[in-house]
C-alpha positions as CSV (number, residue, x, y, z in Angstrom):
1,M,11.0,-107.0,-56.1
2,F,13.9,-109.3,-56.8
3,L,14.7,-113.0,-56.2
4,K,17.9,-113.1,-54.2
5,G,19.9,-114.5,-57.2
6,D,18.6,-111.7,-59.5
7,F,19.4,-108.7,-57.2
8,P,21.8,-106.3,-58.9
9,A,25.3,-107.5,-58.1
10,R,26.7,-104.0,-58.0
11,L,24.7,-103.4,-54.7
12,H,26.7,-106.2,-53.0
13,Y,23.7,-107.4,-51.0
14,S,22.7,-111.0,-52.0
15,A,25.7,-113.2,-51.0
16,S,24.9,-113.6,-47.3
17,Y,22.8,-116.5,-46.0
18,R,21.1,-113.8,-43.8
19,I,19.5,-112.2,-46.9
20,S,15.9,-113.3,-47.5
21,P,15.1,-115.1,-50.8
22,I,12.9,-112.2,-52.0
23,I,14.2,-108.6,-51.7
24,G,12.3,-105.4,-52.3
25,L,14.0,-102.2,-53.5
26,L,11.8,-99.2,-53.0
27,D,11.6,-96.0,-55.1
28,E,12.8,-92.9,-53.2
29,G,10.1,-91.5,-50.9
30,F,8.3,-94.8,-50.2
31,M,8.4,-96.8,-47.0
32,V,7.3,-100.3,-46.0
33,E,6.0,-100.8,-42.5
34,Q,4.6,-103.8,-40.6
35,R,1.5,-103.0,-38.7
36,N,1.9,-104.6,-35.3
37,L,0.8,-102.3,-32.5
38,N,2.1,-104.7,-29.8
39,Q,5.7,-104.7,-31.0
40,R,8.0,-101.7,-31.8
41,T,11.2,-103.1,-33.3
42,C,13.3,-102.2,-36.3
43,A,15.1,-105.1,-37.8
44,G,16.7,-102.9,-40.4
45,A,16.4,-99.5,-42.1
46,H,18.9,-99.2,-44.9
47,G,17.5,-96.5,-47.1
48,Y,17.1,-96.4,-50.8
49,H,19.1,-97.4,-53.8
50,N,22.6,-96.0,-53.4
51,A,22.4,-94.2,-56.8
52,Y,20.0,-91.6,-55.4
53,F,21.6,-88.3,-54.5
54,S,19.7,-88.3,-51.2
55,M,21.6,-91.4,-50.1
56,R,25.0,-89.6,-50.3
57,T,26.7,-88.6,-47.1
58,I,29.7,-86.5,-46.2
59,F,33.1,-87.9,-45.4
60,I,35.6,-85.9,-43.4
61,G,39.0,-87.4,-42.8
62,H,41.2,-85.9,-40.1
63,G,44.6,-86.9,-38.8
64,P,48.2,-87.1,-39.9
65,Q,47.5,-89.3,-42.9
66,F,44.9,-86.9,-44.5
67,A,46.0,-83.9,-46.5
68,R,44.5,-80.7,-45.1
69,G,41.9,-79.3,-47.4
70,R,42.1,-82.1,-50.0
71,K,38.8,-82.8,-51.7
72,V,38.2,-86.2,-53.3
73,P,35.5,-87.2,-55.7
74,T,32.4,-89.1,-54.6
75,F,33.2,-92.7,-53.5
76,E,31.3,-95.7,-52.3
77,N,31.3,-96.7,-48.6
78,V,32.9,-100.0,-49.4
79,Q,36.1,-98.1,-50.0
80,I,36.4,-97.0,-46.3
81,Y,37.4,-100.4,-45.0
82,N,40.7,-100.5,-47.0
83,M,41.4,-97.0,-46.0
84,V,41.1,-97.8,-42.3
85,T,43.2,-100.9,-42.6
86,S,45.9,-98.9,-44.4
87,I,45.9,-96.2,-41.6
88,L,46.1,-98.9,-39.0
89,N,48.8,-100.7,-41.0
90,I,47.0,-104.1,-40.7
91,R,46.0,-106.6,-43.4
92,G,42.3,-106.5,-44.0
93,A,40.0,-109.4,-45.1
94,S,39.0,-109.6,-48.7
95,N,36.2,-107.2,-49.5
96,N,34.4,-105.4,-52.3
97,G,36.6,-102.2,-52.0
98,T,39.5,-101.3,-54.1
99,A,42.9,-102.0,-52.4
100,S,44.5,-99.0,-54.1
101,F,41.8,-96.5,-53.0
102,A,43.8,-95.6,-49.8
103,N,46.7,-94.5,-52.0
104,F,44.4,-92.0,-53.7
105,V,43.0,-90.5,-50.5
106,L,45.8,-90.7,-47.9
107,L,49.2,-89.0,-47.8
108,P,52.1,-91.3,-48.7
109,N,53.7,-93.1,-45.7
110,R,56.7,-91.2,-44.3
């Protein structure tokens, strides 16, 4: 359990006003449920700490700006935003990604 201000900054989760003042971060394999038989809603299901191997996913880029067969090292999801704005040739809002990441993944502009 963390107070909002004490939540690990590298997880980029505590800055929004929508985040509750107390945050729980579960160990892998555990789940928290609310027992209310009259209501079946899911307000959020975000998984576990992103350092767990089980939280990784696969990324497949396809299109003229991706090199065929290129393999890139593991990267965080926050990097995708800048890659998409680069592909669309639009200026993105400030974010937690690295602006130069797209240069590493995409082919040079022709």
